[in-house]
C-alpha positions as CSV (number, residue, x, y, z in Angstrom):
1,M,108.8,148.1,59.0
2,K,105.5,149.0,60.7
3,I,104.3,145.4,60.1
4,I,107.5,143.9,61.7
5,V,107.2,146.2,64.8
6,H,103.5,145.3,65.0
7,A,104.3,141.6,64.9
8,L,107.0,141.9,67.5
9,L,104.6,143.8,69.8
10,I,102.0,141.1,69.4
11,L,104.6,138.4,70.2
12,L,105.9,140.3,73.2
13,L,102.3,140.7,74.6
14,T,101.6,136.9,74.0
15,V,104.8,135.9,75.8
16,T,104.1,138.2,78.7
17,A,100.4,136.8,79.0
18,V,101.7,133.3,79.1
19,A,104.4,134.0,81.7
20,G,101.9,135.8,83.9
21,S,99.1,133.3,83.5
22,T,98.0,131.3,86.4
23,F,98.5,127.6,86.9
24,S,95.9,125.2,85.4
25,P,96.0,121.4,85.4
26,G,95.3,121.2,81.7
27,R,98.3,123.3,80.9
28,I,100.8,121.1,83.0
29,D,99.8,118.0,81.1
30,R,101.5,119.5,78.0
31,I,104.7,120.1,79.9
32,G,107.0,117.2,79.5
33,D,104.3,115.3,77.5
34,N,107.0,113.3,75.7
35,L,107.8,111.6,79.1
36,R,105.9,108.8,80.9
37,W,105.1,109.7,84.5
38,G,104.4,107.7,87.7
39,H,101.4,108.3,89.8
40,P,101.4,111.8,91.5
41,T,102.1,111.7,95.3
42,D,101.2,114.9,97.3
43,G,101.7,117.0,94.2
44,L,104.9,115.4,92.9
45,Q,105.4,113.1,89.9
46,M,108.5,111.2,88.8
47,S,109.5,110.0,85.4
48,L,112.2,107.5,84.2
49,S,113.3,107.2,80.6
50,S,116.3,106.1,78.6
51,T,118.1,108.8,76.5
52,E,119.9,106.3,74.2
53,P,119.0,103.0,72.5
54,R,121.2,100.7,74.8
55,G,119.7,102.0,77.9
56,S,123.0,102.9,79.6
57,E,122.1,106.5,80.2
58,L,118.8,107.3,82.1
59,Q,116.8,110.5,82.6
60,V,115.1,111.1,85.8
61,A,112.6,113.9,86.0
62,F,110.5,115.5,88.8
63,R,107.3,117.5,88.0
64,N,105.3,119.6,90.5
65,V,101.7,119.0,89.8
66,G,100.6,120.4,93.1
67,H,99.2,123.7,94.2
68,E,102.3,125.1,95.9
69,D,105.9,125.6,95.3
70,V,108.2,123.0,97.1
71,M,111.8,122.3,97.8
72,L,113.3,118.8,97.0
73,N,116.3,117.5,99.0
74,L,117.8,115.2,96.4
75,G,120.8,114.1,98.5
76,S,124.1,115.9,99.2
77,M,126.5,118.3,97.6
78,L,130.3,118.6,97.9
79,G,132.6,121.5,97.1
80,N,130.0,124.2,97.8
81,G,127.8,122.7,95.1
82,R,130.5,121.8,92.5
83,V,129.6,118.1,93.0
84,Q,125.9,117.2,93.3
85,L,125.0,113.7,94.4
86,P,121.3,112.7,94.2
87,D,121.7,109.8,96.7
88,R,117.9,109.9,97.7
89,I,117.1,108.4,94.3
90,S,117.1,104.6,94.0
91,I,116.2,102.1,91.3
92,N,114.0,99.0,91.7
93,F,115.4,96.7,89.2
94,T,114.1,93.4,87.8
95,D,116.4,91.7,85.2
96,G,115.4,89.5,82.3
97,Y,115.6,86.4,84.4
98,G,113.1,87.8,87.0
99,K,115.5,88.6,89.8
100,T,114.6,91.8,91.6
101,R,116.8,94.0,93.7
102,V,117.3,97.7,94.7
103,F,120.1,99.9,93.4
104,E,121.1,103.0,95.2
105,F,122.8,106.1,93.7
106,I,126.6,106.1,94.4
107,D,129.4,108.3,92.9
108,K,132.4,106.2,93.0
109,Q,134.6,109.1,91.9
110,H,133.7,111.2,95.0
111,A,133.2,108.4,97.5
112,G,135.0,109.1,100.8
113,V,135.7,112.8,100.1
114,A,136.4,114.9,103.2
115,G,135.3,118.4,103.7
116,R,132.0,120.4,103.7
117,V,128.8,118.6,102.8
118,D,125.5,120.4,102.1
119,D,122.0,119.2,101.2
120,Y,121.3,119.0,97.5
121,L,118.4,121.4,97.3
122,V,116.1,122.1,94.3
123,A,113.4,124.6,94.2
124,L,110.4,123.3,92.2
125,R,107.8,125.7,91.3
126,V,104.2,124.7,90.5
127,G,104.2,123.4,86.9
128,S,108.0,123.1,86.7
129,I,110.2,120.1,85.8
130,Y,113.7,119.3,87.1
131,T,115.6,116.7,85.1
132,L,118.7,114.7,85.9
133,T,120.9,112.6,83.6
134,L,122.4,109.5,85.3
135,T,124.1,106.3,84.1
136,L,123.6,102.7,85.1
137,D,127.1,102.5,86.5
138,Q,126.2,105.3,89.1
139,F,124.0,102.8,91.0
140,W,125.0,99.9,93.2
141,C,123.2,97.1,95.0
142,H,124.2,96.6,98.7
143,E,122.7,93.2,98.8
144,T,124.5,91.7,95.9
145,K,127.5,94.0,95.7
146,E,126.9,94.8,92.2
147,F,128.5,98.2,91.1
148,A,126.2,98.9,88.1
149,I,122.8,97.9,87.0
150,P,123.4,94.8,84.8
151,L,120.9,94.7,82.0
152,S,120.4,91.1,81.0
153,T,118.9,89.4,77.9
154,G,115.1,89.8,77.8
155,K,113.0,92.4,79.4
156,N,114.6,94.5,82.2
157,S,112.3,96.6,84.4
158,L,113.4,99.7,86.2
159,T,111.3,102.0,88.5
160,A,112.9,105.0,90.1
161,Q,112.0,106.0,93.6
162,F,112.6,109.2,95.6
163,V,112.4,109.6,99.3
164,G,111.8,113.3,100.2
165,K,113.2,114.6,103.6
166,G,113.9,118.0,105.1
167,A,117.3,119.5,105.7
168,Q,119.7,116.8,106.9
169,L,123.0,118.6,107.1
170,D,123.5,121.4,109.6
171,N,126.4,123.7,108.7
172,G,125.8,126.3,111.2
173,N,125.5,129.3,108.8
174,M,122.7,127.4,106.9
175,S,120.3,126.7,109.8
176,G,117.5,128.6,108.2
177,I,117.2,126.0,105.5
178,A,115.3,123.7,107.9
179,L,112.4,126.2,107.7
180,L,111.8,125.8,103.9
181,N,108.8,124.1,102.5
182,F,110.3,120.6,101.7
183,W,108.4,118.0,99.9
184,L,108.3,114.9,102.3
185,G,107.3,111.4,101.4
186,K,108.0,108.6,98.8
187,V,107.2,108.8,95.2
188,E,107.8,106.3,92.3
189,S,108.2,106.8,88.6
190,N,106.6,104.9,85.8
191,T,108.3,101.5,85.0
192,L,110.8,101.6,82.2
193,V,111.3,98.4,80.2
194,L,114.7,97.9,78.4
195,E,114.8,94.9,76.2
196,R,118.0,93.3,75.0
């Protein structure tokens, strides 16, 4: 019994030491090391991967490799956060025939919903990762009027892009949000190649 208690005490002290340790760049490289990342921009990195063999489901991840905690405004929310729309994420897509176009996030199920709309805010601490699961049919191309990313025969290349902005939606009782430390700028993910 004493051995078990001693082992549990050592485990607790180890977990406490890791949780209280300071940020180091060498440590963050091990976080999300199974993902491929784009180049960091002002402390933010973005990753794009496929979660299933056919490529219809995508995983978009954000990683804070900077030296301060930041807020991301990923888009908008409806129903007091019950519906979250990351409409600041787009996909630069080149199909197997070499045709390139930009697809933007759209949620056809909630298009045109009336009522309160809030900013889609995510707090991203130093060393943290925030991940979204999205599907090809949640993107559309304004230029070609395609309502899904159409993977074609051959190598299809996809690069995710995020444009960070401050608070965009003023709901009166939320005016203090504009003072938060938002990440501003544009960052791109790695290029994901899906072959069919």
